C-alpha positions, 0 to 999 in steps of 0.5 A, a space after each residue: 182088347 178094349 179098357 175097361 176105364 174110360 176117362 171120358 165118364 165122370 160119376 157124381 154122388 149126393 150123400 143125402 144121409 151122410 153115410 159116405 161123409 161126415 160133413 161136420 168133421 169135413 168141416 171141422 178139419 177144413 176150418 181148424 187146418 185153414 186157420 192153422 195155416 193162416 195162423 201160423 204165420 203171426 208171432 207166437 207171443 201174439 196171441 194165445 188163440 188157437 185154431 180149437 179156440 176160433 172152431 169153437 167160438 165160431 161154433 158158439 157164434 153160429 148156434 147165437 144167430 141160428 136161435 136169432 133167425 128163429 125168434 120174430 124181432 117183434 112179437 107176433 099178433 093175431 090176425 083179425 077177419 074183417 067180414 
């Protein structure tokens, strides 16, 4: 009798519509989890910041940087056509 399980075969899923995995929630969870593990080594009185505070600050700065990318560093000039 043959087995239906074939360990040689591998499958890759592309979640183009974010229907299988919510990437924002996954990022938030991974960010907080990694930072909590790192900051857990600090002395409790060293900082009043939590991993959630750091995530909020990161998102604010990332949003500001994205908005700054959309603006040109200098005013755009009209192009002049040469006859």
